[in-house]
N, C-alpha and C positions, 0 to 999 in steps of 0.2 A: 275337495269337490271337483268334478269335471265340469267342462263348459256346458254339459247338458243338465247339470243339477241346478235347479232354480234357487235363487237366493231366498232365504227365510226372511220374514218380516223382523224388524228389530225386537218386537215384543216376543215373537216365537223363538228367536235365537237366544235371547236372554233367559227365557223360560227353560229351554233345553239345557243351557249352562247351569241353571239352578238345580235341575233334576240330576245332572251328572255329579254336581258337588254333593248332593244328598247321599249319593253312593248306595242307593237301595239295591238289594239283590234283584236281578231280572227274574221275571216270572218263570222263565224256562229253567232256572236253577232251583226252583222250589217244588215241593209236593203240591198237588192241586189244592188240598185243604189250606196250606199255608199261603198259597197264592191268592185264594179267595179272601182270606183275612187281610192280607196286605192291600189288595185292591179295594176292599171295603174301607179300610182305614184311610186310604189316600184319595178315594174317589171324589170327595167333595171339597178338598183343599182348594182346588182351582175353580170349582163350579160356583155359579151364582148362589147366594143364600136361598134357602128353601122359602119360596114365596107363599104367603098365606092364601088359602083358597076356602070358599064357603063350604065345600064338600070334599073331604078326603076320607075314604072308607075302605077298610080292609075286608076282603071277602074271598070266597072260593069261586073259581071260574073253571068249569070243565074238570073239576077235581084238583085244581092247582091253586096255590095262593095267588092273589091278585090285589091290586090297589086301584081304586077308582078316584079320579080327580075331576072336579067340575067347578067352573068359575061362577056358576049361578044356578038358578032354577029353570024349569021349563024343559021341554023335550029337545035337549041338545043333541047335535050329531056327536058321533063318538069314534075315536081312533084307538085301535088295539095297538099297544106299543110293546115291542120285543127288544129287550136290552142287549147291548153288546157284551163282549167278554170271551170271544173265541170258543163259544159253546161250553166253556169250562169254568169260568168265573163270572161274577156279576149277579145281581139280584135286585129286588125291589128297592133296597136302600141305596145302592150305588147309583141308581138312575132316578131317584126321587126328585131331585132338583130339576133335572132335565124335563121330566114329565110335567112337573108343575109349570115350568116356563112354557111348554107347548100348549097346555090347557089355558093358561092365563092370557097368552098372546093371541091365540087363535079364537078363543071363545067356545071351543068344543070341549067335550068331555074326553078324558084319556083313561083307558084301562091298561095298566101295566101288568103283564103276565109273568109269573115266576116259573118259567118252564124248567124241565129237568136238565141237569148238567152232566157232562162227561167228567171223568171216565166211568162214574157209577152208572150212567145211562148214555150209552153211545148212540151214534146215528142209527136209525132216524128218530130217536125219542123226542128230541127238541122239535123236529118237524111235526111229528104227530101232535105234540102239545100245542104248537102254534095253530095248526089247522083246527084242532078241537076247540081252542079258545076263540077263534074267529067265528066258528059255527055257533058256539054257546052265546057269544056276545050278540049275534044277530037274533038269536031266538029269545034271549032274555032281556033285550033292550027295553021293551015295554015295562017289564017288571022293575027295572032299574030307573024308570022315568025318563028314558032316553029314546032317541029316534033311530031305530034299527034300519030304516030305509036310507039313512045318510051315514055310511059306514066307510072307514078307512083303516088301513093297516100300515104300520111303520116300524122302523128299528134302525139301530146304528151298528155298523161293523157286522159281527155274526148275526145280530138281530135284523140287520138289513137283508142279509141272505135269507133268513127265515121269512121276512116280510115279502120278499120277492117270490118265494115259493108259495106263500099263502095266496098271492094273487092268482096263481094257476088253480089252486083249490077253489077259490071264489068263482073263477070262470067256469070250472067244471060243475060246480054245485048251483050255479045260477044266483049266487049271493050278490046283492046290490053294492058291490065295492066301487066306491067313487074315486079312490086314490090309493096308490102305493107310495109311501114316503121312504126313500132309500138313502140313508145317511152313511157315507163311506162304506158301502157294502162290499163283501166278497162275492164274486159271481163266477169265478173260474176255479179250476181244481188243482193245477200243478205248478203254480208260482212261475209261469213261463213268460209272462209279460215283462217288458223291459223295465218297468217301474220297480219290479221286485229286485232287479239288479241295482238300479240307481239308488234305491233307498234301503239297501239290505242291512245297513248298520248305521246307528247314530240319529235316527229320525223317529224315535219313540217306539214304534212298532217295527221290530226287525225280523230278519229271516229266521233266526233261531227261535224266536217267540212264536212265529206263525207255525213252524214245524212242530213245536211243542203242543200248541193247541190242536193242530190236525191229528197228531199221533194219539192224543187222548180221546178224540172225538170219533174218528172214522178210520176204517181199514183202507190201505192203499188201493185195493181192488175196487172199492166203492166210490172212489173220488170222482169218477165220471158220471155218477148219478146226478141228474139235473136238480134234484131236491137239495143237493149240496152245492152244485155248480149250475145255477139257473141259466148261465150263458149257453149251456149245452142242451137245453130243452129243444125238442123238435119244432115246436110251433109257438111263437110268441104273439100271434095274432089274437085280438079280442081281449087282451088283458086290460086291467084298469089303467087309467092315466097315471103317469109316474112323475114324481118330483125327485130328482136325484141331486144330492149334495155331496161334492167330492172335495178332497184336500189335495193341493198340488204336490206336496212333499210326502206322499203316502205310498207304500208299496202296492196298495190296492187301486191306485188312481187309474191305471191303464185299463184294468178289467172293468172298472166302473164306467169309463168312457165307452168301452166296447159294448157294455150292456145297454147304455143309453142309445148308442147307434143301432144296436140290434132291435130294440123296442121301436125306435122310429121307423126302421126299415119294414117292420111288421105292421105299421100303421097305428101304433100306440102313441098318443100325445105325450110328449116328454118336456118337462121343464128342467133344465140342467144348470146348476150353479157350481162353478169350479172356483174355489177360494184359493187365491194365490198365497204362496209363502208360508203355509201352515202344514202341520203334520196330522196324521191320523188322530182321532179322538179330540180334535180341537174344539168341537162344539161343547165339550164339557169343561171348558177353560174360561168361562165368561168373566171371572174376576180379573184375569190377566190379559185376555185377548179381545179387542174390539171386534175382530172377525167372528168370534164365537157369538156375540150378541147379534151381529148382522145375519149370521146363519140361522139363529133362532127365528129371526123375523122372516127370513125366506121360507122356512118350514111352516110357520104360522100362516103366512099369506097363502101358501099352497093349500093348507087345510081349509082355510076360510073360503077360498075360491071354489074348491071342489065339493065342499059340504054345505054350501049355502042352500037355502030352500029353493 
């Protein structure tokens, strides 16, 4: 470690040591299908147990599989959730526990969308699905018994990128988006921020893995497209308020900070939480990390604040 590399928390350092001892093959050494299986098999080992909720319903949203979570009855506000996984892996099952926690802790409904994945469906398929899902949710909220006038979008990692892009869609369509919840999002295109160098290897999400995800998802010539790299959008004014949750020991942390600064400079209200001493994906490690449980509370508080009547 260099003097610029922050210390990990004891829990996080122990967890990384356990992961190294398990000696599982990195995603970038696998075919996408095998990486999806591996991710699903390991996704909830460290996650909190799946919390029971009164309403958990599988359905179709804008032609895609989705799962609705609600902690009670009544016309609840609703968050469209877009899972992480580098646009290549991840699904409704890998993020089931996380979505349950967000719904339970916030009191809002959560609709998790199973958008199309690369390499079978390259950029901008995931973007198109996210935007269609948000429009569908707004239109169908009444039929679901929810309040479409209290609407949020959120996601982690690649899902955070998609959520940030969906905020532009909502602005242009005039949708009543009250919050964009961005959890360790990717916002830039060329891995040029210094955190990509500082955390290139040994901090869970590494440089080889990021390039593997990018290569499956998007052509190099398209990487400057703001739908992939929302930091490059021409105008961030008028977007929904943002709650941005970042991990200090994450290759994506610097571009997350840059995006929060860009939103603020454009007049967008931003709540920023930088969790010290943890890596990318830490919010899904609630069995092992107290910081993950605190992060869930930060997200839930933002949802409650922005979606209250």
